[in-house]
C-alpha positions as CSV (number, residue, x, y, z in Angstrom):
1,X,-142.9,-116.9,129.1
2,X,-142.3,-114.1,131.6
3,X,-145.0,-113.5,134.2
4,X,-147.1,-110.3,134.2
5,X,-145.6,-109.4,137.6
6,X,-142.1,-109.8,136.1
7,X,-143.0,-107.7,133.1
8,X,-144.5,-104.9,135.2
9,X,-141.5,-105.0,137.5
10,X,-139.1,-104.6,134.6
11,X,-141.2,-101.8,133.0
12,X,-141.4,-100.0,136.4
13,X,-137.6,-100.2,136.7
14,X,-137.1,-99.0,133.2
15,X,-139.5,-96.1,133.6
16,X,-137.6,-95.0,136.7
17,X,-134.4,-95.2,134.8
18,X,-132.6,-92.9,132.4
19,X,-134.9,-93.3,129.4
20,X,-137.9,-92.2,131.3
21,X,-136.6,-88.8,132.3
22,X,-136.7,-85.4,130.7
23,X,-133.6,-83.5,129.9
24,X,-133.8,-80.8,132.6
25,X,-131.1,-78.4,131.4
26,X,-131.1,-75.2,129.4
27,X,-128.6,-75.6,126.6
28,X,-127.2,-73.1,124.3
29,X,-128.4,-73.8,120.8
30,X,-125.5,-73.4,118.4
31,X,-127.1,-75.4,115.6
32,X,-128.8,-74.4,112.3
33,X,-131.7,-76.1,110.6
34,X,-131.2,-78.3,107.6
35,X,-134.1,-77.0,105.6
36,X,-134.5,-79.6,102.8
37,X,-133.0,-83.1,102.5
38,X,-135.2,-85.4,100.5
39,X,-138.4,-87.3,101.1
40,X,-137.6,-87.8,104.8
41,X,-139.7,-91.0,105.4
42,X,-138.7,-91.1,109.0
43,X,-140.1,-87.6,109.7
44,X,-136.9,-86.4,111.5
45,X,-135.6,-82.9,111.9
46,X,-132.2,-82.1,110.5
47,X,-129.7,-79.7,112.3
48,X,-126.1,-79.0,111.5
49,X,-123.1,-76.9,112.5
50,X,-120.3,-75.5,110.4
51,X,-117.4,-73.9,112.2
52,X,-116.3,-70.5,110.9
53,X,-112.7,-71.8,110.4
54,X,-112.6,-75.0,108.3
55,X,-110.9,-76.5,105.3
56,X,-112.5,-76.4,101.9
57,X,-113.7,-80.0,102.3
58,X,-114.2,-80.7,106.0
59,X,-114.9,-84.0,107.7
60,X,-118.4,-84.6,108.8
61,X,-119.5,-86.1,112.2
62,X,-123.1,-87.3,112.4
63,X,-124.3,-87.2,116.1
64,X,-127.4,-89.0,117.3
65,X,-128.8,-87.9,120.7
66,X,-130.3,-90.2,123.3
67,X,-133.9,-90.5,124.6
68,X,-135.5,-87.4,126.1
69,X,-132.6,-85.3,124.6
70,X,-132.6,-82.7,121.8
71,X,-129.8,-82.1,119.3
72,X,-128.9,-78.8,120.9
73,X,-128.9,-80.3,124.3
74,X,-126.7,-83.2,123.4
75,X,-124.3,-80.9,121.5
76,X,-124.0,-78.6,124.5
77,X,-123.4,-81.5,126.9
78,X,-121.0,-83.4,124.7
79,X,-119.0,-80.5,123.4
80,X,-118.9,-81.6,119.8
81,X,-119.4,-78.1,118.3
82,X,-116.8,-76.6,120.5
83,X,-114.4,-79.3,119.4
84,X,-115.5,-78.6,115.8
85,X,-114.5,-74.9,116.3
86,X,-111.1,-76.1,117.4
87,X,-110.5,-78.7,114.8
88,X,-112.5,-77.5,111.7
89,X,-114.9,-80.4,111.0
90,X,-118.7,-80.2,110.3
91,X,-121.5,-81.6,112.3
92,X,-124.9,-83.1,111.4
93,X,-127.5,-83.7,114.1
94,X,-130.6,-85.7,113.1
95,X,-133.3,-85.0,115.7
96,X,-136.2,-87.2,116.7
97,X,-139.7,-85.7,116.9
98,X,-142.4,-86.5,119.4
99,X,-144.8,-87.5,116.7
100,X,-142.4,-90.5,116.0
101,X,-141.5,-91.3,119.6
102,X,-143.0,-89.7,122.7
103,X,-139.7,-89.7,124.5
104,X,-137.6,-88.6,121.5
105,X,-135.9,-92.0,121.2
106,X,-134.7,-93.1,117.7
107,X,-136.7,-96.1,116.9
108,X,-133.8,-98.6,116.8
109,X,-136.1,-101.6,117.3
110,X,-138.7,-100.9,114.6
111,X,-137.8,-102.8,111.4
112,X,-139.4,-100.0,109.2
113,X,-136.8,-97.6,110.6
114,X,-133.7,-99.9,110.7
115,X,-133.4,-101.2,107.2
116,X,-131.5,-99.7,104.3
117,X,-133.6,-97.1,102.3
118,X,-136.5,-97.0,104.7
119,X,-137.7,-94.9,107.6
120,X,-135.4,-93.1,109.9
121,X,-132.3,-94.7,108.5
122,X,-133.1,-93.3,105.1
123,X,-133.9,-89.9,106.5
124,X,-130.4,-89.7,108.1
125,X,-128.8,-90.9,104.9
126,X,-130.7,-88.1,103.0
127,X,-129.4,-85.5,105.5
128,X,-125.8,-86.7,104.8
129,X,-126.4,-86.4,101.1
130,X,-127.6,-82.8,101.6
131,X,-124.5,-81.9,103.7
132,X,-122.4,-83.3,100.8
133,X,-124.2,-81.2,98.2
134,X,-124.6,-78.0,100.2
135,X,-121.4,-77.9,102.3
136,X,-118.8,-79.9,100.3
137,X,-117.9,-82.1,103.1
138,X,-115.3,-84.8,102.5
139,X,-117.1,-88.0,101.4
140,X,-114.2,-90.1,102.6
141,X,-114.3,-88.7,106.1
142,X,-117.9,-89.2,107.3
143,X,-118.4,-90.6,110.8
144,X,-121.3,-91.3,113.1
145,X,-121.8,-91.5,116.9
146,X,-124.6,-91.7,119.3
147,X,-125.7,-92.3,122.9
148,X,-128.2,-95.0,124.1
149,X,-131.0,-95.2,121.5
150,X,-128.8,-92.9,119.4
151,X,-126.0,-95.5,120.0
152,X,-128.3,-98.3,118.8
153,X,-129.2,-96.1,115.8
154,X,-125.5,-95.6,115.2
155,X,-125.3,-99.4,114.9
156,X,-128.2,-99.2,112.4
157,X,-126.4,-96.6,110.2
158,X,-123.1,-98.5,110.2
159,X,-124.8,-101.7,109.2
160,X,-127.2,-100.4,106.6
161,X,-124.9,-97.8,105.0
162,X,-121.3,-99.0,105.7
163,X,-120.0,-97.5,102.4
164,X,-120.9,-94.0,103.7
165,X,-118.9,-94.1,107.0
166,X,-115.2,-94.2,107.7
167,X,-115.9,-94.9,111.4
168,X,-118.6,-95.0,114.1
169,X,-118.7,-94.7,117.9
170,X,-121.4,-96.4,119.9
171,X,-122.0,-95.1,123.4
172,X,-124.1,-97.2,125.8
173,X,-125.8,-98.8,122.7
174,X,-126.6,-102.2,121.3
175,X,-125.5,-104.3,118.3
176,X,-127.4,-104.1,115.1
177,X,-130.5,-106.2,114.2
178,X,-131.0,-108.0,117.5
179,X,-134.4,-106.6,118.4
180,X,-137.5,-106.3,116.2
181,X,-140.2,-105.8,118.7
182,X,-140.9,-104.1,122.1
183,X,-140.4,-107.3,124.2
184,X,-137.2,-108.0,122.3
185,X,-135.9,-104.5,122.9
186,X,-136.4,-104.8,126.6
187,X,-134.6,-108.1,126.7
188,X,-131.7,-107.0,124.6
189,X,-131.2,-103.9,126.7
190,X,-130.7,-106.3,129.6
191,X,-128.5,-108.5,127.4
192,X,-131.1,-111.3,127.5
193,X,-131.7,-113.5,124.5
194,X,-130.8,-112.6,121.0
195,X,-129.0,-114.4,118.3
196,X,-125.9,-116.6,119.0
197,X,-122.7,-114.6,119.2
198,X,-121.4,-116.3,116.1
199,X,-124.4,-115.0,114.1
200,X,-124.0,-111.3,114.9
201,X,-121.7,-110.5,112.1
202,X,-124.1,-112.0,109.5
203,X,-126.7,-109.4,110.6
204,X,-124.4,-106.6,109.4
205,X,-123.3,-108.3,106.2
206,X,-126.9,-109.0,105.3
207,X,-128.0,-105.4,105.8
208,X,-126.4,-104.2,102.5
209,X,-124.6,-105.4,99.5
210,X,-121.3,-103.8,100.7
211,X,-118.2,-106.0,100.7
212,X,-115.7,-103.6,102.3
213,X,-113.8,-101.8,103.3
214,X,-115.7,-101.5,106.6
215,X,-115.9,-98.6,109.1
216,X,-113.8,-98.6,112.2
217,X,-115.7,-99.1,115.5
218,X,-115.3,-97.3,118.8
219,X,-117.4,-98.7,121.7
220,X,-118.0,-97.0,125.0
221,X,-120.0,-98.3,128.0
222,X,-120.1,-97.8,131.7
223,X,-119.8,-100.9,133.9
224,X,-122.5,-99.6,136.2
225,X,-125.1,-98.9,133.5
226,X,-128.5,-100.0,134.9
227,X,-130.4,-99.0,131.7
228,X,-128.5,-100.7,128.9
229,X,-126.4,-103.7,130.2
230,X,-122.7,-103.2,129.5
231,X,-122.6,-106.8,128.3
232,X,-123.9,-105.3,125.0
233,X,-120.5,-103.7,124.5
234,X,-118.9,-107.1,124.1
235,X,-121.6,-108.1,121.6
236,X,-121.0,-105.0,119.5
237,X,-117.3,-105.8,119.4
238,X,-118.0,-109.4,118.4
239,X,-120.4,-108.2,115.7
240,X,-117.7,-106.3,114.0
241,X,-114.5,-108.3,114.9
242,X,-115.0,-111.0,112.4
243,X,-116.0,-108.6,109.7
244,X,-112.7,-106.8,110.2
245,X,-110.8,-110.1,110.3
246,X,-109.5,-109.3,113.8
247,X,-108.5,-112.0,116.3
248,X,-110.7,-112.9,119.2
249,X,-108.3,-111.5,121.7
250,X,-107.5,-107.8,121.8
251,X,-104.0,-106.9,120.6
252,X,-103.7,-104.1,123.2
253,X,-105.0,-103.6,126.7
254,X,-104.1,-100.3,128.3
255,X,-105.2,-97.6,130.7
256,X,-106.3,-94.2,129.3
257,X,-107.1,-91.5,131.8
258,X,-107.6,-94.3,134.4
259,X,-110.0,-96.3,132.4
260,X,-109.6,-99.6,130.5
261,X,-109.2,-99.5,126.7
262,X,-108.9,-102.6,124.5
263,X,-107.9,-102.6,120.8
264,X,-108.3,-105.0,118.0
265,X,-106.2,-104.7,114.8
266,X,-106.7,-106.2,111.4
267,X,-104.2,-108.2,109.4
268,X,-102.4,-105.0,108.3
269,X,-102.0,-103.9,111.9
270,X,-104.5,-101.1,111.7
271,X,-106.6,-100.3,114.8
272,X,-110.1,-101.2,113.6
273,X,-112.0,-101.6,116.9
274,X,-111.5,-100.0,120.3
275,X,-113.6,-100.6,123.4
276,X,-113.6,-98.5,126.6
277,X,-115.0,-99.6,129.9
278,X,-115.5,-96.6,132.2
279,X,-115.4,-97.9,135.8
280,X,-118.3,-97.0,138.0
281,X,-120.2,-95.1,135.4
282,X,-123.9,-95.4,134.8
283,X,-125.9,-94.5,131.7
284,X,-124.6,-91.5,129.7
285,X,-121.8,-90.0,127.7
286,X,-118.5,-89.8,129.6
287,X,-117.0,-86.3,129.9
288,X,-114.0,-84.6,131.2
289,X,-115.2,-81.1,132.2
290,X,-112.0,-79.7,133.7
291,X,-108.4,-79.4,132.8
292,X,-106.6,-79.1,129.5
293,X,-108.7,-81.7,127.7
294,X,-112.1,-80.4,129.1
295,X,-114.9,-80.9,126.6
296,X,-118.6,-80.6,127.3
297,X,-120.9,-79.8,130.2
298,X,-122.2,-82.3,132.8
299,X,-125.9,-82.8,133.1
300,X,-128.5,-85.6,132.8
301,X,-126.8,-88.5,130.9
302,X,-123.8,-86.2,130.3
303,X,-121.6,-87.5,133.1
304,X,-118.2,-86.5,134.5
305,X,-115.8,-89.4,134.1
306,X,-112.4,-87.9,134.0
307,X,-112.2,-88.8,130.3
308,X,-113.6,-87.0,127.3
309,X,-115.3,-89.5,125.0
310,X,-115.9,-86.8,122.5
311,X,-112.2,-85.9,122.3
312,X,-111.0,-89.5,122.4
313,X,-113.4,-90.6,119.6
314,X,-112.3,-87.7,117.4
315,X,-108.7,-88.7,118.0
316,X,-109.5,-92.3,117.0
317,X,-111.0,-91.0,113.8
318,X,-107.9,-88.9,113.1
319,X,-109.8,-85.6,113.4
320,X,-107.5,-84.0,116.0
321,X,-104.7,-81.9,114.4
322,X,-102.8,-82.0,117.7
323,X,-103.1,-84.9,120.2
324,X,-103.2,-83.9,123.8
325,X,-100.2,-84.5,126.0
326,X,-102.4,-85.3,128.9
327,X,-103.7,-88.7,128.1
328,X,-102.6,-91.3,130.7
329,X,-101.6,-94.3,128.6
330,X,-100.4,-97.3,130.7
331,X,-100.1,-100.4,128.6
332,X,-100.4,-103.7,130.5
333,X,-100.2,-107.3,129.6
334,X,-103.3,-108.6,127.8
335,X,-105.4,-111.0,129.8
336,X,-108.6,-111.3,127.8
337,X,-111.7,-113.2,128.8
338,X,-114.0,-115.0,126.5
339,X,-115.9,-112.5,124.3
340,X,-119.3,-113.4,125.8
341,X,-118.1,-112.3,129.2
342,X,-115.9,-109.3,128.4
343,X,-117.1,-106.2,130.2
344,X,-114.9,-103.5,128.8
345,X,-116.7,-100.4,127.6
346,X,-117.9,-97.0,128.7
347,X,-120.4,-94.3,129.6
348,X,-122.0,-92.5,132.5
349,X,-121.4,-92.3,136.2
350,X,-124.4,-91.6,138.4
351,X,-127.5,-90.8,136.5
352,X,-128.7,-87.2,137.3
353,X,-132.0,-85.5,137.2
354,X,-135.2,-86.2,139.0
355,X,-136.7,-89.6,138.8
356,X,-140.2,-89.8,137.4
357,X,-143.1,-90.8,139.6
358,X,-143.4,-94.6,140.2
359,X,-145.4,-96.7,137.8
360,X,-149.1,-96.4,138.5
361,X,-151.7,-99.0,137.7
362,X,-153.9,-97.0,135.3
363,X,-157.6,-97.3,135.0
364,X,-157.0,-99.7,132.1
365,X,-155.6,-102.3,134.5
366,X,-152.5,-104.3,133.7
367,X,-152.7,-103.7,130.0
368,X,-152.9,-100.0,130.5
369,X,-150.0,-99.9,133.0
370,X,-147.9,-101.9,130.5
371,X,-148.7,-99.5,127.7
372,X,-148.1,-96.5,129.8
373,X,-144.7,-97.8,130.8
374,X,-143.8,-98.7,127.2
375,X,-144.6,-95.2,126.1
376,X,-142.6,-93.7,129.0
377,X,-139.6,-95.9,128.0
378,X,-139.9,-94.8,124.4
379,X,-140.7,-98.3,123.2
380,X,-144.2,-97.6,122.0
381,X,-145.6,-94.8,119.8
């Protein structure tokens, strides 16, 4: 068992990290409210964006913000609605409410919110159903992506409703089903403990009665992420690799805009998993904010990286009518390491924004300090 001093030290570090900060930017709100979408057991807010120029049945991208963020703030930073204007797809932004989580984190570690047809997962599914009914989106081209807690919730949606999604992109997130309590959430974020690697796929297949086909997976993680260990990226890949019947070793290892990309293909040669490691980046969504491929605005957890995760993810999903001519692809010989030690994913550079005050020992003593830190981390309601 961990000592109290160790627990407080970890909580203090976590509170001082990205998930304990407030999003200190004023963002243009381009989103509209989704007024009614079912019973909404997770008590989430629904927001959406429909570009003026779009096909009769557009693709839909579901975007899940990170802790302390809002839907409008994440949209402004990531550039998704600007890209939607350019390419003609629809957007859905589920938004967390403070009544559910004080720091606006999706509750990716609460079993009542992470199982099929319950809690926040069902609320998001109901929002998708409303978009299908109200805006005639293409049911065969629905995708989901998210950052941090939103990335972990992306894993939840892909596992619990795999028949809904053609693909998903997990940015600085975690594999599905590995945490069911606050202490486990802390440990998994640091890539401590959890089920054996070989048992990860079974967590997905047990989450629904679906037998395939399965959504494609894009994984992004910064190798300097001090909030969610980048070792989680390899675990996400391993969770989905066996499901897709892909070999343990990646079929392609290349450089894209100066960053490592690895690809796994299925038996038919289709790219089913890609994983980016963004060198030197901390906790956040990787952006390219200048040049021909610019997309998004830098800010807290929205980090300049010389590569646009938004544009690259959309490209992986086949949502770009025209591929950019400015991607720097440099294939190189594959030299894979064992899956448990592969560090090859992406997000963030240097975390920005003011750090919160240091952890204080509240009047309630050690117990009060722990509870305060848990709430600041978004891991306690």
